[in-house]
N, C-alpha and C positions, 0 to 999 in steps of 0.2 A: 797351467793355471786353471783351476776348476771354477765353474760358474756356480754362484750361490742360488739355491732354490728358494723362491719366495712363495709362501703359502698364505697370502693375505685374504684371498677369496673364501677360505674356510671359516674365517671369523665373522663374516658379514651375516647379519640377521635381517630377514625380510618381514618380521612381524610388524603389524600396524600398531602405532601407539594410540589406543582408544582414548586414553585419558585426555590428551591434548585435543583430540577431535571433539569430545564431549564438552570440554571447556570452551572451545571456539563456538560450538553450536549454542551454548547457553548465552555467551556474550552477544551473538547475532540476534538471538531471540529477544534479549533485553533491549537491544538497540531498536529493533523493529517495533517492539511494544511501546517505546517512548516516541519514536518518530512518526508512526502511522497516524495517531490523532492529529498531529501537526499538518498533515497533508490535506486536510479538509479545506477546500477553497470556497470562497464566497461568503455570504452573510449567514450567520447562524439563525435558523428559523425553526420554531416549534411547530411540528406538524399537527394538523387538525385531527381530532378523534372522530371517527365515524362508526355507525352501527353496521353497515353492510358495504365494505369497500369494493371497488371495481378494479380488477387487475389490469394494468396498462402495460402490455408487453413492449411497446415501442418507446416507452419513456426513458430508457437507458441508452438509446442509440446516440451516436455522435451528433446527428443533425436535430436532435430534440431541443426545443426552446423551453427553458425553465424560467418561470416568473414567480417572484415572491413579493408579497405586500405585507409590511409590518403593521403593528397596531397604531403606530403614529403616521400611517398612510404614506410611507416611503416605499417606492417600488424598486426592485432589483431584478435584472434579467441576465441570462447567460448569453444573449445575443444582442442585436441592435435594439436600442430603446425606442419603443413606439408610444405615441400618444393615445389617449383614450378614444379620441375621434377616429384615429386610424383603425383601431380594433373594431 
């Protein structure tokens, strides 16, 4: 009784399917474009316009305290709320 020779490895293709990769990338791009604006946290504040701004390198650090005061005199902060007398 002879053994049958199987040649399945010769038919395997190792080409990358670029079409599905591109489709996946487009879907992820659209998802990130939709979700990213929703990640903004806190109160929406219009920034003041100035003529000669000062660059503050430490403002984006984790321990920075961000304070915003709206036109209707409501205050918001990223840390503990302080009274005017404390400041």
